[in-house]
MIROMI-98561 format. One record per residue (C-alpha): x, y, z; residue number from 1; residue in three letters. Coordinates in steps of 0.25 Angstrom, whole numbers, always signed. Layout:
# MIROMI-98561
+-------+-------+-------+-----+---------+
!     x !     y !     z ! num ! residuo !
+-------+-------+-------+-----+---------+
!     X !     Y !     Z ! NUM !     ALA !
...
+-------+-------+-------+-----+---------+
# end
This chain:
# MIROMI-98561
+-------+-------+-------+-----+---------+
!     x !     y !     z ! num ! residuo !
+-------+-------+-------+-----+---------+
!    +0 !    +0 !    +0 !   1 !     UNK !
!    +6 !   +13 !    -5 !   2 !     UNK !
!    +5 !   +26 !    +2 !   3 !     UNK !
!    -6 !   +31 !    -7 !   4 !     UNK !
!   -14 !   +20 !    -4 !   5 !     UNK !
!   -12 !   +22 !   +11 !   6 !     UNK !
!   -16 !   +36 !   +10 !   7 !     UNK !
!   -29 !   +34 !    +2 !   8 !     UNK !
!   -35 !   +23 !   +12 !   9 !     UNK !
!   -37 !   +33 !   +23 !  10 !     UNK !
!   -44 !   +43 !   +14 !  11 !     UNK !
!   -53 !   +32 !    +9 !  12 !     UNK !
!   -56 !   +28 !   +23 !  13 !     UNK !
!   -60 !   +42 !   +27 !  14 !     UNK !
!   -69 !   +43 !   +14 !  15 !     UNK !
!   -76 !   +30 !   +18 !  16 !     UNK !
!   -78 !   +35 !   +32 !  17 !     UNK !
!   -84 !   +48 !   +27 !  18 !     UNK !
!   -93 !   +41 !   +18 !  19 !     UNK !
!   -98 !   +32 !   +29 !  20 !     UNK !
!  -100 !   +44 !   +38 !  21 !     UNK !
!  -109 !   +51 !   +27 !  22 !     UNK !
!  -117 !   +39 !   +25 !  23 !     UNK !
!  -119 !   +37 !   +40 !  24 !     UNK !
!  -124 !   +52 !   +41 !  25 !     UNK !
!  -133 !   +50 !   +29 !  26 !     UNK !
!  -139 !   +38 !   +35 !  27 !     UNK !
!  -141 !   +44 !   +49 !  28 !     UNK !
!  -148 !   +56 !   +42 !  29 !     UNK !
!  -157 !   +47 !   +34 !  30 !     UNK !
!  -161 !   +39 !   +46 !  31 !     UNK !
!  -165 !   +52 !   +53 !  32 !     UNK !
!  -173 !   +58 !   +42 !  33 !     UNK !
!  -180 !   +45 !   +39 !  34 !     UNK !
!  -190 !   +47 !   +51 !  35 !     UNK !
!  -193 !   +61 !   +47 !  36 !     UNK !
!  -196 !   +57 !   +33 !  37 !     UNK !
!  -205 !   +46 !   +38 !  38 !     UNK !
!  -212 !   +56 !   +48 !  39 !     UNK !
!  -215 !   +66 !   +36 !  40 !     UNK !
!  -221 !   +55 !   +29 !  41 !     UNK !
!  -230 !   +51 !   +41 !  42 !     UNK !
!  -244 !   +59 !   +40 !  43 !     UNK !
!  -247 !   +70 !   +51 !  44 !     UNK !
!  -258 !   +67 !   +61 !  45 !     UNK !
!  -270 !   +76 !   +60 !  46 !     UNK !
!  -272 !   +86 !   +72 !  47 !     UNK !
!  -285 !   +84 !   +80 !  48 !     UNK !
!  -295 !   +96 !   +79 !  49 !     UNK !
!  -293 !  +106 !   +90 !  50 !     UNK !
!  -305 !  +108 !  +100 !  51 !     UNK !
!  -309 !  +122 !  +101 !  52 !     UNK !
!  -321 !  +130 !  +107 !  53 !     UNK !
!  -331 !  +136 !   +97 !  54 !     UNK !
!  -344 !  +142 !   +95 !  55 !     UNK !
!  -354 !  +145 !   +84 !  56 !     UNK !
!  -354 !  +160 !   +80 !  57 !     UNK !
!  -369 !  +165 !   +81 !  58 !     UNK !
!  -377 !  +178 !   +81 !  59 !     UNK !
!  -380 !  +183 !   +95 !  60 !     UNK !
!  -386 !  +195 !  +102 !  61 !     UNK !
!  -375 !  +205 !  +104 !  62 !     UNK !
!  -374 !  +219 !  +111 !  63 !     UNK !
!  -361 !  +226 !  +113 !  64 !     UNK !
!  -359 !  +229 !  +128 !  65 !     UNK !
!  -351 !  +238 !  +137 !  66 !     UNK !
!  -346 !  +237 !  +151 !  67 !     UNK !
!  -350 !  +248 !  +161 !  68 !     UNK !
!  -345 !  +250 !  +175 !  69 !     UNK !
!  -356 !  +249 !  +186 !  70 !     UNK !
!  -357 !  +250 !  +201 !  71 !     UNK !
!  -365 !  +241 !  +210 !  72 !     UNK !
!  -376 !  +248 !  +218 !  73 !     UNK !
!  -386 !  +242 !  +228 !  74 !     UNK !
!  -400 !  +240 !  +223 !  75 !     UNK !
!  -406 !  +248 !  +234 !  76 !     UNK !
!  -399 !  +257 !  +245 !  77 !     UNK !
!  -406 !  +265 !  +256 !  78 !     UNK !
!  -400 !  +276 !  +265 !  79 !     UNK !
!  -406 !  +275 !  +278 !  80 !     UNK !
!  -408 !  +287 !  +287 !  81 !     UNK !
!  -417 !  +288 !  +300 !  82 !     UNK !
!  -431 !  +295 !  +299 !  83 !     UNK !
!  -429 !  +301 !  +313 !  84 !     UNK !
!  -416 !  +305 !  +320 !  85 !     UNK !
!  -411 !  +300 !  +334 !  86 !     UNK !
!  -400 !  +292 !  +341 !  87 !     UNK !
!  -397 !  +279 !  +335 !  88 !     UNK !
!  -401 !  +267 !  +345 !  89 !     UNK !
!  -397 !  +255 !  +337 !  90 !     UNK !
!  -390 !  +251 !  +324 !  91 !     UNK !
!  -395 !  +238 !  +319 !  92 !     UNK !
!  -387 !  +236 !  +305 !  93 !     UNK !
!  -373 !  +237 !  +301 !  94 !     UNK !
!  -367 !  +239 !  +287 !  95 !     UNK !
!  -368 !  +226 !  +279 !  96 !     UNK !
!  -380 !  +221 !  +286 !  97 !     UNK !
!  -392 !  +216 !  +278 !  98 !     UNK !
!  -405 !  +222 !  +283 !  99 !     UNK !
!  -419 !  +219 !  +280 ! 100 !     UNK !
!  -429 !  +229 !  +276 ! 101 !     UNK !
!  -435 !  +235 !  +288 ! 102 !     UNK !
!  -424 !  +230 !  +297 ! 103 !     UNK !
!  -420 !  +241 !  +308 ! 104 !     UNK !
!  -406 !  +247 !  +305 ! 105 !     UNK !
!  -406 !  +257 !  +317 ! 106 !     UNK !
!  -414 !  +263 !  +328 ! 107 !     UNK !
!  -415 !  +276 !  +335 ! 108 !     UNK !
!  -418 !  +280 !  +349 ! 109 !     UNK !
!  -433 !  +281 !  +349 ! 110 !     UNK !
!  -437 !  +286 !  +363 ! 111 !     UNK !
!  -440 !  +301 !  +358 ! 112 !     UNK !
!  -448 !  +296 !  +346 ! 113 !     UNK !
!  -456 !  +286 !  +355 ! 114 !     UNK !
!  -459 !  +297 !  +364 ! 115 !     UNK !
!  -464 !  +306 !  +353 ! 116 !     UNK !
!  -472 !  +295 !  +347 ! 117 !     UNK !
!  -479 !  +292 !  +361 ! 118 !     UNK !
!  -482 !  +307 !  +362 ! 119 !     UNK !
!  -488 !  +308 !  +349 ! 120 !     UNK !
!  -497 !  +296 !  +352 ! 121 !     UNK !
!  -501 !  +302 !  +365 ! 122 !     UNK !
!  -505 !  +315 !  +357 ! 123 !     UNK !
!  -513 !  +307 !  +347 ! 124 !     UNK !
!  -521 !  +300 !  +357 ! 125 !     UNK !
!  -524 !  +313 !  +364 ! 126 !     UNK !
!  -528 !  +319 !  +351 ! 127 !     UNK !
!  -537 !  +308 !  +348 ! 128 !     UNK !
!  -543 !  +308 !  +362 ! 129 !     UNK !
!  -546 !  +323 !  +361 ! 130 !     UNK !
!  -553 !  +321 !  +348 ! 131 !     UNK !
!  -561 !  +310 !  +354 ! 132 !     UNK !
!  -565 !  +318 !  +366 ! 133 !     UNK !
!  -568 !  +330 !  +356 ! 134 !     UNK !
!  -579 !  +321 !  +349 ! 135 !     UNK !
!  -585 !  +316 !  +362 ! 136 !     UNK !
!  -585 !  +328 !  +371 ! 137 !     UNK !
!  -591 !  +342 !  +370 ! 138 !     UNK !
!  -585 !  +356 !  +368 ! 139 !     UNK !
!  -580 !  +357 !  +382 ! 140 !     UNK !
!  -572 !  +344 !  +382 ! 141 !     UNK !
!  -566 !  +348 !  +369 ! 142 !     UNK !
!  -562 !  +361 !  +374 ! 143 !     UNK !
!  -555 !  +354 !  +386 ! 144 !     UNK !
!  -548 !  +344 !  +377 ! 145 !     UNK !
!  -544 !  +355 !  +367 ! 146 !     UNK !
!  -538 !  +363 !  +379 ! 147 !     UNK !
!  -531 !  +350 !  +384 ! 148 !     UNK !
!  -525 !  +347 !  +370 ! 149 !     UNK !
!  -520 !  +361 !  +369 ! 150 !     UNK !
!  -513 !  +361 !  +383 ! 151 !     UNK !
!  -507 !  +347 !  +379 ! 152 !     UNK !
!  -502 !  +352 !  +366 ! 153 !     UNK !
!  -496 !  +365 !  +373 ! 154 !     UNK !
!  -488 !  +356 !  +383 ! 155 !     UNK !
!  -483 !  +347 !  +371 ! 156 !     UNK !
!  -479 !  +359 !  +363 ! 157 !     UNK !
!  -472 !  +365 !  +375 ! 158 !     UNK !
!  -464 !  +352 !  +378 ! 159 !     UNK !
!  -461 !  +351 !  +364 ! 160 !     UNK !
!  -455 !  +365 !  +363 ! 161 !     UNK !
!  -446 !  +362 !  +375 ! 162 !     UNK !
!  -441 !  +350 !  +368 ! 163 !     UNK !
!  -439 !  +358 !  +356 ! 164 !     UNK !
!  -431 !  +369 !  +363 ! 165 !     UNK !
!  -422 !  +358 !  +370 ! 166 !     UNK !
!  -419 !  +351 !  +357 ! 167 !     UNK !
!  -416 !  +364 !  +350 ! 168 !     UNK !
!  -406 !  +368 !  +361 ! 169 !     UNK !
!  -399 !  +354 !  +359 ! 170 !     UNK !
!  -400 !  +356 !  +344 ! 171 !     UNK !
!  -393 !  +369 !  +344 ! 172 !     UNK !
!  -383 !  +363 !  +353 ! 173 !     UNK !
!  -380 !  +352 !  +343 ! 174 !     UNK !
!  -385 !  +341 !  +351 ! 175 !     UNK !
!  -397 !  +336 !  +343 ! 176 !     UNK !
!  -399 !  +334 !  +328 ! 177 !     UNK !
!  -407 !  +343 !  +319 ! 178 !     UNK !
!  -416 !  +331 !  +317 ! 179 !     UNK !
!  -420 !  +330 !  +332 ! 180 !     UNK !
!  -422 !  +345 !  +332 ! 181 !     UNK !
!  -432 !  +344 !  +320 ! 182 !     UNK !
!  -439 !  +333 !  +327 ! 183 !     UNK !
!  -441 !  +341 !  +340 ! 184 !     UNK !
!  -445 !  +353 !  +331 ! 185 !     UNK !
!  -456 !  +345 !  +324 ! 186 !     UNK !
!  -462 !  +340 !  +337 ! 187 !     UNK !
!  -463 !  +355 !  +342 ! 188 !     UNK !
!  -470 !  +358 !  +329 ! 189 !     UNK !
!  -479 !  +346 !  +331 ! 190 !     UNK !
!  -482 !  +351 !  +346 ! 191 !     UNK !
!  -485 !  +365 !  +341 ! 192 !     UNK !
!  -495 !  +359 !  +330 ! 193 !     UNK !
!  -502 !  +351 !  +341 ! 194 !     UNK !
!  -503 !  +363 !  +350 ! 195 !     UNK !
!  -508 !  +372 !  +339 ! 196 !     UNK !
!  -519 !  +361 !  +336 ! 197 !     UNK !
!  -523 !  +360 !  +350 ! 198 !     UNK !
!  -524 !  +375 !  +351 ! 199 !     UNK !
!  -533 !  +376 !  +339 ! 200 !     UNK !
!  -541 !  +364 !  +344 ! 201 !     UNK !
!  -543 !  +372 !  +357 ! 202 !     UNK !
!  -548 !  +384 !  +350 ! 203 !     UNK !
!  -557 !  +377 !  +342 ! 204 !     UNK !
!  -564 !  +370 !  +354 ! 205 !     UNK !
!  -565 !  +383 !  +360 ! 206 !     UNK !
!  -571 !  +391 !  +349 ! 207 !     UNK !
!  -577 !  +380 !  +340 ! 208 !     UNK !
!  -586 !  +368 !  +340 ! 209 !     UNK !
!  -581 !  +354 !  +345 ! 210 !     UNK !
!  -581 !  +349 !  +330 ! 211 !     UNK !
!  -570 !  +358 !  +326 ! 212 !     UNK !
!  -562 !  +355 !  +339 ! 213 !     UNK !
!  -564 !  +340 !  +335 ! 214 !     UNK !
!  -558 !  +342 !  +321 ! 215 !     UNK !
!  -546 !  +349 !  +328 ! 216 !     UNK !
!  -544 !  +338 !  +337 ! 217 !     UNK !
!  -545 !  +328 !  +326 ! 218 !     UNK !
!  -534 !  +336 !  +319 ! 219 !     UNK !
!  -526 !  +335 !  +332 ! 220 !     UNK !
!  -527 !  +320 !  +331 ! 221 !     UNK !
!  -522 !  +319 !  +317 ! 222 !     UNK !
!  -510 !  +328 !  +321 ! 223 !     UNK !
!  -507 !  +319 !  +333 ! 224 !     UNK !
!  -508 !  +307 !  +324 ! 225 !     UNK !
!  -498 !  +313 !  +314 ! 226 !     UNK !
!  -488 !  +316 !  +326 ! 227 !     UNK !
!  -490 !  +301 !  +331 ! 228 !     UNK !
!  -487 !  +296 !  +317 ! 229 !     UNK !
!  -474 !  +304 !  +316 ! 230 !     UNK !
!  -469 !  +300 !  +330 ! 231 !     UNK !
!  -472 !  +285 !  +326 ! 232 !     UNK !
!  -464 !  +287 !  +313 ! 233 !     UNK !
!  -452 !  +293 !  +320 ! 234 !     UNK !
!  -452 !  +282 !  +331 ! 235 !     UNK !
!  -452 !  +271 !  +321 ! 236 !     UNK !
!  -441 !  +278 !  +313 ! 237 !     UNK !
!  -431 !  +276 !  +325 ! 238 !     UNK !
!  -430 !  +262 !  +319 ! 239 !     UNK !
!  -423 !  +263 !  +306 ! 240 !     UNK !
!  -425 !  +251 !  +296 ! 241 !     UNK !
!  -419 !  +247 !  +283 ! 242 !     UNK !
!  -429 !  +250 !  +271 ! 243 !     UNK !
!  -423 !  +238 !  +263 ! 244 !     UNK !
!  -416 !  +225 !  +264 ! 245 !     UNK !
!  -401 !  +226 !  +261 ! 246 !     UNK !
!  -387 !  +228 !  +267 ! 247 !     UNK !
!  -383 !  +240 !  +276 ! 248 !     UNK !
!  -372 !  +247 !  +268 ! 249 !     UNK !
!  -370 !  +259 !  +276 ! 250 !     UNK !
!  -372 !  +263 !  +291 ! 251 !     UNK !
!  -369 !  +276 !  +298 ! 252 !     UNK !
!  -376 !  +275 !  +312 ! 253 !     UNK !
!  -372 !  +270 !  +325 ! 254 !     UNK !
!  -380 !  +268 !  +339 ! 255 !     UNK !
!  -381 !  +281 !  +346 ! 256 !     UNK !
!  -379 !  +291 !  +335 ! 257 !     UNK !
!  -389 !  +302 !  +331 ! 258 !     UNK !
!  -395 !  +301 !  +317 ! 259 !     UNK !
!  -405 !  +309 !  +310 ! 260 !     UNK !
!  -414 !  +307 !  +297 ! 261 !     UNK !
!  -403 !  +312 !  +289 ! 262 !     UNK !
!  -393 !  +302 !  +294 ! 263 !     UNK !
!  -389 !  +290 !  +285 ! 264 !     UNK !
!  -389 !  +278 !  +294 ! 265 !     UNK !
!  -389 !  +266 !  +284 ! 266 !     UNK !
!  -388 !  +262 !  +270 ! 267 !     UNK !
!  -395 !  +249 !  +266 ! 268 !     UNK !
!  -393 !  +243 !  +252 ! 269 !     UNK !
!  -400 !  +232 !  +245 ! 270 !     UNK !
!  -389 !  +224 !  +238 ! 271 !     UNK !
!  -397 !  +212 !  +235 ! 272 !     UNK !
!  -397 !  +218 !  +221 ! 273 !     UNK !
!  -387 !  +228 !  +216 ! 274 !     UNK !
!  -386 !  +238 !  +204 ! 275 !     UNK !
!  -375 !  +240 !  +195 ! 276 !     UNK !
!  -375 !  +254 !  +190 ! 277 !     UNK !
!  -368 !  +259 !  +178 ! 278 !     UNK !
!  -367 !  +271 !  +169 ! 279 !     UNK !
!  -370 !  +269 !  +154 ! 280 !     UNK !
!  -366 !  +277 !  +142 ! 281 !     UNK !
!  -377 !  +282 !  +132 ! 282 !     UNK !
!  -371 !  +271 !  +122 ! 283 !     UNK !
!  -376 !  +260 !  +132 ! 284 !     UNK !
!  -388 !  +265 !  +139 ! 285 !     UNK !
!  -397 !  +263 !  +127 ! 286 !     UNK !
!  -395 !  +248 !  +128 ! 287 !     UNK !
!  -398 !  +246 !  +142 ! 288 !     UNK !
!  -412 !  +245 !  +148 ! 289 !     UNK !
!  -419 !  +240 !  +161 ! 290 !     UNK !
!  -420 !  +225 !  +163 ! 291 !     UNK !
!  -408 !  +221 !  +154 ! 292 !     UNK !
!  -398 !  +211 !  +160 ! 293 !     UNK !
!  -383 !  +216 !  +160 ! 294 !     UNK !
!  -370 !  +209 !  +165 ! 295 !     UNK !
!  -364 !  +215 !  +177 ! 296 !     UNK !
!  -349 !  +212 !  +181 ! 297 !     UNK !
!  -345 !  +215 !  +195 ! 298 !     UNK !
!  -330 !  +213 !  +196 ! 299 !     UNK !
!  -329 !  +213 !  +212 ! 300 !     UNK !
!  -337 !  +200 !  +212 ! 301 !     UNK !
!  -327 !  +192 !  +204 ! 302 !     UNK !
!  -329 !  +179 !  +195 ! 303 !     UNK !
!  -342 !  +175 !  +189 ! 304 !     UNK !
!  -350 !  +182 !  +201 ! 305 !     UNK !
!  -345 !  +196 !  +195 ! 306 !     UNK !
!  -355 !  +194 !  +183 ! 307 !     UNK !
!  -369 !  +198 !  +186 ! 308 !     UNK !
!  -382 !  +201 !  +178 ! 309 !     UNK !
!  -389 !  +213 !  +181 ! 310 !     UNK !
!  -402 !  +219 !  +176 ! 311 !     UNK !
!  -403 !  +234 !  +172 ! 312 !     UNK !
!  -412 !  +241 !  +182 ! 313 !     UNK !
!  -411 !  +255 !  +179 ! 314 !     UNK !
!  -406 !  +263 !  +167 ! 315 !     UNK !
!  -405 !  +278 !  +169 ! 316 !     UNK !
!  -413 !  +286 !  +159 ! 317 !     UNK !
!  -403 !  +298 !  +158 ! 318 !     UNK !
!  -387 !  +299 !  +159 ! 319 !     UNK !
!  -381 !  +304 !  +172 ! 320 !     UNK !
!  -377 !  +319 !  +168 ! 321 !     UNK !
!  -364 !  +317 !  +175 ! 322 !     UNK !
!  -359 !  +304 !  +168 ! 323 !     UNK !
!  -368 !  +304 !  +156 ! 324 !     UNK !
!  -370 !  +289 !  +159 ! 325 !     UNK !
!  -383 !  +282 !  +161 ! 326 !     UNK !
!  -385 !  +274 !  +174 ! 327 !     UNK !
!  -389 !  +259 !  +173 ! 328 !     UNK !
!  -392 !  +251 !  +185 ! 329 !     UNK !
!  -391 !  +235 !  +184 ! 330 !     UNK !
!  -398 !  +227 !  +195 ! 331 !     UNK !
!  -390 !  +215 !  +199 ! 332 !     UNK !
!  -394 !  +204 !  +209 ! 333 !     UNK !
!  -385 !  +203 !  +221 ! 334 !     UNK !
!  -391 !  +191 !  +228 ! 335 !     UNK !
!  -377 !  +185 !  +232 ! 336 !     UNK !
!  -373 !  +199 !  +238 ! 337 !     UNK !
!  -360 !  +199 !  +230 ! 338 !     UNK !
!  -362 !  +212 !  +224 ! 339 !     UNK !
!  -360 !  +224 !  +232 ! 340 !     UNK !
!  -364 !  +239 !  +229 ! 341 !     UNK !
!  -352 !  +247 !  +225 ! 342 !     UNK !
!  -346 !  +236 !  +217 ! 343 !     UNK !
!  -342 !  +239 !  +202 ! 344 !     UNK !
!  -348 !  +232 !  +191 ! 345 !     UNK !
!  -348 !  +232 !  +175 ! 346 !     UNK !
!  -360 !  +230 !  +167 ! 347 !     UNK !
!  -361 !  +226 !  +152 ! 348 !     UNK !
!  -371 !  +235 !  +145 ! 349 !     UNK !
!  -375 !  +234 !  +130 ! 350 !     UNK !
!  -370 !  +245 !  +121 ! 351 !     UNK !
!  -377 !  +242 !  +109 ! 352 !     UNK !
!  -390 !  +235 !  +105 ! 353 !     UNK !
!  -390 !  +220 !  +105 ! 354 !     UNK !
!  -389 !  +213 !   +91 ! 355 !     UNK !
!  -386 !  +200 !   +84 ! 356 !     UNK !
!  -371 !  +197 !   +82 ! 357 !     UNK !
!  -362 !  +186 !   +78 ! 358 !     UNK !
!  -354 !  +183 !   +91 ! 359 !     UNK !
!  -343 !  +174 !   +95 ! 360 !     UNK !
!  -334 !  +174 !  +107 ! 361 !     UNK !
!  -323 !  +185 !  +106 ! 362 !     UNK !
!  -313 !  +174 !  +111 ! 363 !     UNK !
!  -315 !  +167 !   +97 ! 364 !     UNK !
!  -309 !  +179 !   +89 ! 365 !     UNK !
!  -294 !  +182 !   +88 ! 366 !     UNK !
!  -286 !  +192 !   +80 ! 367 !     UNK !
!  -274 !  +191 !   +70 ! 368 !     UNK !
!  -268 !  +203 !   +63 ! 369 !     UNK !
!  -280 !  +212 !   +66 ! 370 !     UNK !
!  -290 !  +202 !   +61 ! 371 !     UNK !
!  -301 !  +194 !   +69 ! 372 !     UNK !
!  -302 !  +179 !   +68 ! 373 !     UNK !
!  -310 !  +167 !   +73 ! 374 !     UNK !
!  -308 !  +152 !   +71 ! 375 !     UNK !
!  -320 !  +145 !   +66 ! 376 !     UNK !
!  -323 !  +130 !   +64 ! 377 !     UNK !
!  -327 !  +125 !   +50 ! 378 !     UNK !
!  -329 !  +111 !   +49 ! 379 !     UNK !
!  -319 !  +108 !   +61 ! 380 !     UNK !
!  -308 !  +116 !   +55 ! 381 !     UNK !
!  -304 !  +130 !   +61 ! 382 !     UNK !
!  -304 !  +142 !   +52 ! 383 !     UNK !
!  -299 !  +156 !   +55 ! 384 !     UNK !
!  -310 !  +166 !   +52 ! 385 !     UNK !
!  -308 !  +181 !   +51 ! 386 !     UNK !
!  -319 !  +189 !   +58 ! 387 !     UNK !
!  -324 !  +203 !   +60 ! 388 !     UNK !
!  -327 !  +206 !   +75 ! 389 !     UNK !
!  -338 !  +216 !   +80 ! 390 !     UNK !
!  -341 !  +220 !   +94 ! 391 !     UNK !
!  -337 !  +212 !  +106 ! 392 !     UNK !
!  -344 !  +211 !  +120 ! 393 !     UNK !
!  -332 !  +205 !  +127 ! 394 !     UNK !
!  -335 !  +190 !  +125 ! 395 !     UNK !
!  -342 !  +189 !  +111 ! 396 !     UNK !
!  -338 !  +197 !   +98 ! 397 !     UNK !
!  -347 !  +200 !   +86 ! 398 !     UNK !
!  -342 !  +194 !   +73 ! 399 !     UNK !
!  -346 !  +204 !   +61 ! 400 !     UNK !
!  -339 !  +196 !   +50 ! 401 !     UNK !
!  -331 !  +184 !   +46 ! 402 !     UNK !
!  -340 !  +174 !   +54 ! 403 !     UNK !
!  -354 !  +169 !   +52 ! 404 !     UNK !
!  -364 !  +164 !   +63 ! 405 !     UNK !
!  -363 !  +149 !   +65 ! 406 !     UNK !
!  -348 !  +148 !   +63 ! 407 !     UNK !
!  -340 !  +140 !   +73 ! 408 !     UNK !
!  -330 !  +149 !   +80 ! 409 !     UNK !
!  -319 !  +144 !   +89 ! 410 !     UNK !
!  -320 !  +151 !  +102 ! 411 !     UNK !
!  -308 !  +144 !  +110 ! 412 !     UNK !
!  -296 !  +137 !  +105 ! 413 !     UNK !
!  -294 !  +145 !   +92 ! 414 !     UNK !
!  -280 !  +149 !   +95 ! 415 !     UNK !
!  -276 !  +134 !   +93 ! 416 !     UNK !
!  -283 !  +133 !   +79 ! 417 !     UNK !
!  -277 !  +136 !   +66 ! 418 !     UNK !
!  -285 !  +138 !   +53 ! 419 !     UNK !
!  -288 !  +124 !   +48 ! 420 !     UNK !
!  -287 !  +117 !   +61 ! 421 !     UNK !
!  -297 !  +106 !   +65 ! 422 !     UNK !
!  -305 !  +110 !   +77 ! 423 !     UNK !
!  -317 !  +105 !   +85 ! 424 !     UNK !
!  -326 !  +114 !   +93 ! 425 !     UNK !
!  -329 !  +109 !  +107 ! 426 !     UNK !
!  -340 !  +119 !  +110 ! 427 !     UNK !
+-------+-------+-------+-----+---------+
# end
């Protein structure tokens, strides 16, 4: 073997090695690509239809609405003040108490009023007796009786004058109220009237016939009856009762305090029903009428309990000159007692006449590049449909173009659908 042959053999071996390596690489790549080529040849499995929520678009009554702020008021509220003045004896109700109609709230010291009533009753009985004797006796007896009546009236007038003078001094010193001063003055005037009547009766008996004297005595009976009735009314007024059933919402009276007819003692509210009061613009007022049902939302109640239904109870015929708004009151049942006067509410009022419109849920629509779309179902296949939207009430939207009544519209799950996908409506 010559040197040339020895030098050529390693080169040949290297060439053979390179060729073998190339063949191995080609074989490996071929083996790796073989499953891929087989996978391409295997047919793809069909995707199952997507389940979506859908509804059929239909024509429904529709009216555009607006939300107005409102405040809650009690159905009835009564400010309670005494008919007569005096010192408070007992207080029988507290703020928050529920009281029945006619239930006593407070009492005043009644001693003075009871004495006045008994005095008036005695005067009435005396007048009636005088009238009876006048009818049964002669002129002489009438004269004696008339003189006695005059003397009695004179004594009563003098005693009343003394009481008036004493009260006047106390009033000037700031000890007694104006109401007490007025009451004493009224009694003095009444005593003066009785004295004058007795004087005239005595003159008639002296100068005229017994028949005329009897007429005067009959008038005295009537006057005495009126005084007795007044005294009884004042005595009864020392017990102050609630004029309605409800809750005491305010009280400003304590035992031992002096109060008069101008003193606000209690406020009682009937909150078994409440009123939501709102001010409406002239755009809305024409579509509101008594008796219509409206939705009222009271955020303070929270949850589902916040939504109530009310009935329009009153619509103001004219706008408030200060706000130029029309007052509307909506009555709401408050049987559970959850609604409290003073809470804030919102009421949805119509702002256009009710009409028929093609409506779908607003959530069924979506916007791309400034255009509005919905997904409709056509034979189990999802199709994108461009639509023209109208007014919305917050939950439903009016369709003015691009959709016909009776079309199946996807309302939930449309974000997972592409045009041409299979779909199945579950509701």
